[in-house]
C-alpha positions in Angstrom: 129.1 114.2 104.0 130.4 114.6 107.6 129.2 112.5 110.5 127.2 115.2 112.1 125.2 115.9 109.0 124.7 112.2 108.4 123.4 111.8 112.0 121.1 114.8 111.4 119.8 113.3 108.1 119.0 110.0 109.8 117.2 111.8 112.6 115.2 113.7 110.0 114.4 110.5 108.1 113.0 108.9 111.2 111.3 111.8 113.0 110.0 113.9 110.1 109.6 111.5 107.2 108.7 108.5 109.4 111.1 105.9 108.0 111.8 102.8 110.1 115.4 102.3 111.3 115.5 99.0 109.5 114.6 100.7 106.2 117.4 103.3 106.7 119.9 100.5 107.6 119.0 98.7 104.4 119.3 101.9 102.4 122.7 102.6 103.9 124.0 99.1 103.0 122.6 99.4 99.4 124.0 103.0 99.0 127.5 101.8 100.0 127.2 98.7 97.7 125.9 100.8 94.8 128.0 103.9 95.5 124.9 106.0 95.4 123.9 108.8 97.8 121.5 107.6 100.4 118.7 110.1 99.5 118.7 109.1 95.8 118.9 105.4 96.7 115.9 105.7 99.1 113.9 107.4 96.3 114.9 105.0 93.5 113.9 102.0 95.6 110.5 103.6 96.4 111.3 104.2 100.1 110.8 108.0 99.6 108.4 109.9 97.3 109.7 112.7 95.1 108.1 115.1 97.5 109.9 113.6 100.5 113.1 113.6 98.6 112.6 117.3 97.9 112.0 118.0 101.6 115.0 116.0 102.6 117.3 117.9 100.2 115.8 121.2 101.3 116.6 120.2 104.9 120.2 119.1 104.0 121.0 122.3 102.1 119.5 124.4 104.9 121.9 122.6 107.3 124.9 123.3 105.1 124.4 127.1 104.9 
């Protein structure tokens, strides 16, 4: 994932899904440690609902096109 897309994803997580920056920072650290994509890690730790995960992936795939 390129830096611009990562930045857009973080902005989306904060502004649209309402996650705190500290939650995202923890998620990033854990995703690096566990070698897991950030969206999946946030969902698996209960930081995102399945509906929010779906919205996030819809946003990410929209950005790629």
